[in-house]
C-alpha positions in Angstrom: 31.8 73.6 2.1 29.7 76.7 1.7 30.6 79.4 -0.7 29.2 82.8 -0.2 28.4 84.8 -3.3 28.6 88.2 -1.7 31.0 89.7 -4.2 29.0 88.4 -7.2 25.7 89.8 -5.8 27.4 93.1 -5.1 28.8 93.3 -8.6 25.4 92.5 -10.1 23.7 95.2 -8.0 26.3 97.7 -9.0 25.8 96.9 -12.6 22.0 97.2 -12.3 22.1 100.5 -10.5 25.0 101.9 -12.5 27.1 102.9 -9.5 29.8 101.7 -7.1 28.5 100.2 -3.8 31.0 99.9 -1.0 31.0 97.4 1.9 30.5 100.4 4.2 27.3 101.2 2.3 26.1 97.6 2.6 27.1 97.6 6.3 25.1 100.8 6.9 22.1 99.5 5.0 22.0 96.1 6.7 23.3 96.8 10.2 26.0 94.1 9.6 29.5 95.1 10.8 31.9 95.9 7.9 34.4 93.4 9.3 31.7 90.6 9.2 31.0 91.4 5.5 34.7 91.4 4.8 35.1 87.9 6.4 32.1 86.6 4.5 33.5 87.8 1.2 37.2 86.9 1.8 37.6 84.1 4.3 37.0 80.5 3.4 35.0 78.6 5.9 33.6 81.7 7.7 30.4 80.8 9.5 27.9 83.7 9.6 24.7 83.7 11.7 21.3 83.1 10.2 20.5 86.8 10.9 23.4 88.0 8.8 22.2 85.8 5.9 18.7 87.0 6.3 19.7 90.6 6.2 21.8 90.1 3.1 19.0 88.3 1.3 16.8 91.2 2.1 19.4 93.8 1.0 20.0 92.0 -2.3 16.4 90.9 -2.7 17.5 87.4 -3.3 16.8 83.8 -2.2 19.3 82.1 0.2 20.5 79.8 -2.6 21.5 82.8 -4.6 23.7 84.0 -1.7 25.1 80.6 -0.5 26.3 77.8 -2.7 27.2 74.3 -1.4 30.4 72.9 -2.9 30.5 69.2 -2.2 33.7 67.4 -1.5 35.8 70.5 -0.7 37.4 70.2 2.8 37.1 73.1 5.2 40.4 74.9 6.0 40.5 73.6 9.5 39.3 70.0 8.9 41.5 67.0 9.4 42.3 64.9 6.3 
């Protein structure tokens, strides 16, 4: 399973910049729809496009492995047992 660290990166950026950053602000800066960001942050098993991941890496100035973490052995919510 892939775990997206959007909330953690957002919290780190807020701390560094000393201000609150909303999902609307991230959406406006990246061109990613706010609902897509919400799904990425809150829905297990959400599958974003490579373009979305690329835009977020650019926004947070991070590598893909800082945004996405692979959790081995965790079943997806829709997978059969």
